[in-house]
PyMOL commands that place a pseudoatom at each C-alpha (Angstrom):
pseudoatom trace, name=CA, resn=MET, resi=1, chain=A, elem=C, hetatm=0, pos=[29.510, -112.877, 57.463]
pseudoatom trace, name=CA, resn=THR, resi=2, chain=A, elem=C, hetatm=0, pos=[29.045, -109.749, 58.964]
pseudoatom trace, name=CA, resn=GLY, resi=3, chain=A, elem=C, hetatm=0, pos=[26.531, -106.866, 58.339]
pseudoatom trace, name=CA, resn=THR, resi=4, chain=A, elem=C, hetatm=0, pos=[24.523, -104.390, 60.264]
pseudoatom trace, name=CA, resn=ILE, resi=5, chain=A, elem=C, hetatm=0, pos=[20.912, -104.542, 61.295]
pseudoatom trace, name=CA, resn=LYS, resi=6, chain=A, elem=C, hetatm=0, pos=[19.230, -101.963, 58.764]
pseudoatom trace, name=CA, resn=THR, resi=7, chain=A, elem=C, hetatm=0, pos=[15.448, -101.992, 59.628]
pseudoatom trace, name=CA, resn=LYS, resi=8, chain=A, elem=C, hetatm=0, pos=[13.433, -103.288, 61.912]
pseudoatom trace, name=CA, resn=THR, resi=9, chain=A, elem=C, hetatm=0, pos=[9.712, -104.221, 61.825]
pseudoatom trace, name=CA, resn=GLU, resi=10, chain=A, elem=C, hetatm=0, pos=[7.049, -104.542, 64.670]
pseudoatom trace, name=CA, resn=LYS, resi=11, chain=A, elem=C, hetatm=0, pos=[5.683, -107.939, 62.662]
pseudoatom trace, name=CA, resn=GLY, resi=12, chain=A, elem=C, hetatm=0, pos=[9.039, -109.789, 63.487]
pseudoatom trace, name=CA, resn=PHE, resi=13, chain=A, elem=C, hetatm=0, pos=[11.283, -108.961, 60.272]
pseudoatom trace, name=CA, resn=GLY, resi=14, chain=A, elem=C, hetatm=0, pos=[13.936, -106.622, 58.964]
pseudoatom trace, name=CA, resn=PHE, resi=15, chain=A, elem=C, hetatm=0, pos=[16.822, -106.414, 56.860]
pseudoatom trace, name=CA, resn=ILE, resi=16, chain=A, elem=C, hetatm=0, pos=[20.423, -106.414, 57.065]
pseudoatom trace, name=CA, resn=THR, resi=17, chain=A, elem=C, hetatm=0, pos=[22.978, -104.676, 54.933]
pseudoatom trace, name=CA, resn=ARG, resi=18, chain=A, elem=C, hetatm=0, pos=[26.094, -106.122, 53.613]
pseudoatom trace, name=CA, resn=GLU, resi=19, chain=A, elem=C, hetatm=0, pos=[29.383, -103.687, 53.037]
pseudoatom trace, name=CA, resn=GLY, resi=20, chain=A, elem=C, hetatm=0, pos=[30.262, -103.948, 49.680]
pseudoatom trace, name=CA, resn=GLU, resi=21, chain=A, elem=C, hetatm=0, pos=[26.642, -105.407, 48.404]
pseudoatom trace, name=CA, resn=THR, resi=22, chain=A, elem=C, hetatm=0, pos=[23.877, -103.724, 47.390]
pseudoatom trace, name=CA, resn=LYS, resi=23, chain=A, elem=C, hetatm=0, pos=[21.110, -105.917, 48.055]
pseudoatom trace, name=CA, resn=ASP, resi=24, chain=A, elem=C, hetatm=0, pos=[19.800, -106.052, 51.562]
pseudoatom trace, name=CA, resn=LEU, resi=25, chain=A, elem=C, hetatm=0, pos=[19.373, -109.381, 53.265]
pseudoatom trace, name=CA, resn=PHE, resi=26, chain=A, elem=C, hetatm=0, pos=[15.939, -110.289, 55.070]
pseudoatom trace, name=CA, resn=PHE, resi=27, chain=A, elem=C, hetatm=0, pos=[15.783, -111.925, 58.519]
pseudoatom trace, name=CA, resn=HIS, resi=28, chain=A, elem=C, hetatm=0, pos=[12.949, -113.224, 60.716]
pseudoatom trace, name=CA, resn=SER, resi=29, chain=A, elem=C, hetatm=0, pos=[12.845, -113.238, 64.864]
pseudoatom trace, name=CA, resn=ASN, resi=30, chain=A, elem=C, hetatm=0, pos=[12.699, -117.232, 64.339]
pseudoatom trace, name=CA, resn=ASP, resi=31, chain=A, elem=C, hetatm=0, pos=[16.472, -116.935, 62.615]
pseudoatom trace, name=CA, resn=LEU, resi=32, chain=A, elem=C, hetatm=0, pos=[17.846, -115.016, 66.005]
pseudoatom trace, name=CA, resn=LYS, resi=33, chain=A, elem=C, hetatm=0, pos=[20.436, -116.717, 67.944]
pseudoatom trace, name=CA, resn=GLY, resi=34, chain=A, elem=C, hetatm=0, pos=[21.251, -116.336, 71.398]
pseudoatom trace, name=CA, resn=ILE, resi=35, chain=A, elem=C, hetatm=0, pos=[19.490, -113.056, 71.208]
pseudoatom trace, name=CA, resn=THR, resi=36, chain=A, elem=C, hetatm=0, pos=[15.785, -111.810, 71.485]
pseudoatom trace, name=CA, resn=TRP, resi=37, chain=A, elem=C, hetatm=0, pos=[13.493, -109.752, 69.291]
pseudoatom trace, name=CA, resn=ASP, resi=38, chain=A, elem=C, hetatm=0, pos=[13.460, -107.306, 71.901]
pseudoatom trace, name=CA, resn=GLU, resi=39, chain=A, elem=C, hetatm=0, pos=[17.355, -107.327, 72.453]
pseudoatom trace, name=CA, resn=ILE, resi=40, chain=A, elem=C, hetatm=0, pos=[18.329, -106.633, 68.826]
pseudoatom trace, name=CA, resn=ALA, resi=41, chain=A, elem=C, hetatm=0, pos=[18.443, -102.909, 67.579]
pseudoatom trace, name=CA, resn=VAL, resi=42, chain=A, elem=C, hetatm=0, pos=[18.634, -101.047, 64.065]
pseudoatom trace, name=CA, resn=GLY, resi=43, chain=A, elem=C, hetatm=0, pos=[22.519, -100.194, 64.292]
pseudoatom trace, name=CA, resn=ASP, resi=44, chain=A, elem=C, hetatm=0, pos=[23.679, -103.413, 65.910]
pseudoatom trace, name=CA, resn=THR, resi=45, chain=A, elem=C, hetatm=0, pos=[26.553, -105.327, 64.107]
pseudoatom trace, name=CA, resn=VAL, resi=46, chain=A, elem=C, hetatm=0, pos=[25.365, -108.935, 63.844]
pseudoatom trace, name=CA, resn=ASN, resi=47, chain=A, elem=C, hetatm=0, pos=[26.634, -112.077, 62.516]
pseudoatom trace, name=CA, resn=PHE, resi=48, chain=A, elem=C, hetatm=0, pos=[24.699, -114.454, 60.348]
pseudoatom trace, name=CA, resn=ASP, resi=49, chain=A, elem=C, hetatm=0, pos=[25.372, -117.386, 57.647]
pseudoatom trace, name=CA, resn=VAL, resi=50, chain=A, elem=C, hetatm=0, pos=[23.206, -116.737, 54.226]
pseudoatom trace, name=CA, resn=VAL, resi=51, chain=A, elem=C, hetatm=0, pos=[21.057, -119.256, 52.923]
pseudoatom trace, name=CA, resn=ASP, resi=52, chain=A, elem=C, hetatm=0, pos=[18.724, -119.340, 49.565]
pseudoatom trace, name=CA, resn=GLY, resi=53, chain=A, elem=C, hetatm=0, pos=[15.388, -119.094, 50.512]
pseudoatom trace, name=CA, resn=GLU, resi=54, chain=A, elem=C, hetatm=0, pos=[12.014, -119.379, 48.310]
pseudoatom trace, name=CA, resn=LYS, resi=55, chain=A, elem=C, hetatm=0, pos=[12.021, -115.579, 47.647]
pseudoatom trace, name=CA, resn=GLY, resi=56, chain=A, elem=C, hetatm=0, pos=[15.904, -115.122, 47.433]
pseudoatom trace, name=CA, resn=PRO, resi=57, chain=A, elem=C, hetatm=0, pos=[18.941, -114.930, 49.459]
pseudoatom trace, name=CA, resn=SER, resi=58, chain=A, elem=C, hetatm=0, pos=[18.556, -114.563, 53.634]
pseudoatom trace, name=CA, resn=ALA, resi=59, chain=A, elem=C, hetatm=0, pos=[20.123, -114.671, 56.670]
pseudoatom trace, name=CA, resn=LYS, resi=60, chain=A, elem=C, hetatm=0, pos=[19.783, -117.382, 59.311]
pseudoatom trace, name=CA, resn=ASN, resi=61, chain=A, elem=C, hetatm=0, pos=[21.460, -117.846, 62.749]
pseudoatom trace, name=CA, resn=VAL, resi=62, chain=A, elem=C, hetatm=0, pos=[21.720, -114.408, 63.044]
pseudoatom trace, name=CA, resn=GLU, resi=63, chain=A, elem=C, hetatm=0, pos=[23.825, -113.440, 66.208]
pseudoatom trace, name=CA, resn=ARG, resi=64, chain=A, elem=C, hetatm=0, pos=[25.139, -109.847, 67.583]
pseudoatom trace, name=CA, resn=VAL, resi=65, chain=A, elem=C, hetatm=0, pos=[29.006, -109.150, 67.950]
for i in range(1, 65): cmd.bond("trace and resi %d" % i, "trace and resi %d" % (i + 1))
show_as sticks, trace
zoom trace
C-alpha cells in the first residue's frame, strides 16, 4: 500500500495518510525498512504493509518510494 508521512514525532513514531481513507495509520521507527528515522521526512511517499495491532491497524515495513 502507498501513503504519505503526515506526522513524525521526536519520540520515534508518526502517522501515515492513505488516499481514500479517513483514519491515519500509526507507524514506529522500528517499522522502517531500508531507511533511518532521521532520513524520513513529513511529506515523503512511502510503501508499507497494513497489520492489525493491539490498538488497531498500523503500518509495518515502511519504505520510502
